[in-house]
N, C-alpha and C positions, 0 to 999 in steps of 0.2 A: 264888368262881371269877372273878367279874368284877374283883375287886381284882388277881388274878393277871394278867389280860389288860391291865389298866391299868398295872401295874408293868412288864410286858413291853414295851408300846408306849412308855412313858416312858423306859425304859432304852435302847431302840433309838434314840429321838429324841436322847437325851443323847449316846450314842456317835457317832451320825452328825453331830450338831452339832459335837462336838469334832473329829472327823476332818475335817470341812469347814473348820473354822477352821485346823487344822494344814495342810491342803491349800493354802489361800490363802496363808498365811505362807510355807510351804516353796516355793511357786511363785515367790515374789519373791526368795528368798535362795539356794536350792540350785540348781545347774546342772541342766539337763534330762537329762543323761546319767548322773546318779547313780542307782544301781540301786534305792535305797529310794524315791526320788522317782518312779521309773518304776512301782513297785508301787502307790504311792499314786495316781498319775495313772490307772493302769489301773482300780483299784477305784472311785475317785470318778467316772471317766469313764462307768461304767455307769449312774450316776444323773444325771450332768450332760449327757451327750450327747443324750438325748431332749428336755431343756429347750432346749438349744442349737439343735436342729433346728426347734423351734416359734418361738423368739424371733427377732425381726428383728436383723440385724447392727447393732452400735453402734461399729464401728471396732475400736480396740485394747482397749476396755473390755468385759470379760466380766461380764455381770450374772447369769449362770446360778447362781452360788453364792448370791446373795442370794435368788433365786427359790426355790431348793431349801431354804434356811433358812426362808423363809416357809411353804413347803409342809409342812415338818417340824413347825413350830409349829402350823399349822392341823390337821394330823393328830392331834397331841397334844391340842389343845383339843377337837376333836370326840370323841376317845376319852374324855376326862374327862367330857364331857357325856353320852355314851352309856352309860358304865359306872358312872355315879354311883349 
């Protein structure tokens, strides 16, 4: 049973990490009025907005995706230690 939860958390972290990478790349390339980018912005915004509210402003540089990636990796590491 614990292997199932570890697999579930690991899969979630992998999917979120991939979506986060796609979000960052798409935000540089695709114009903001594209409907697919709007869907991705809305979905990732639910995870990035709380981090943006906590973090101090850094001008034009948004560091919240890096923080989210680190949090996802931390969650997976803790899950691996807990469900071992």
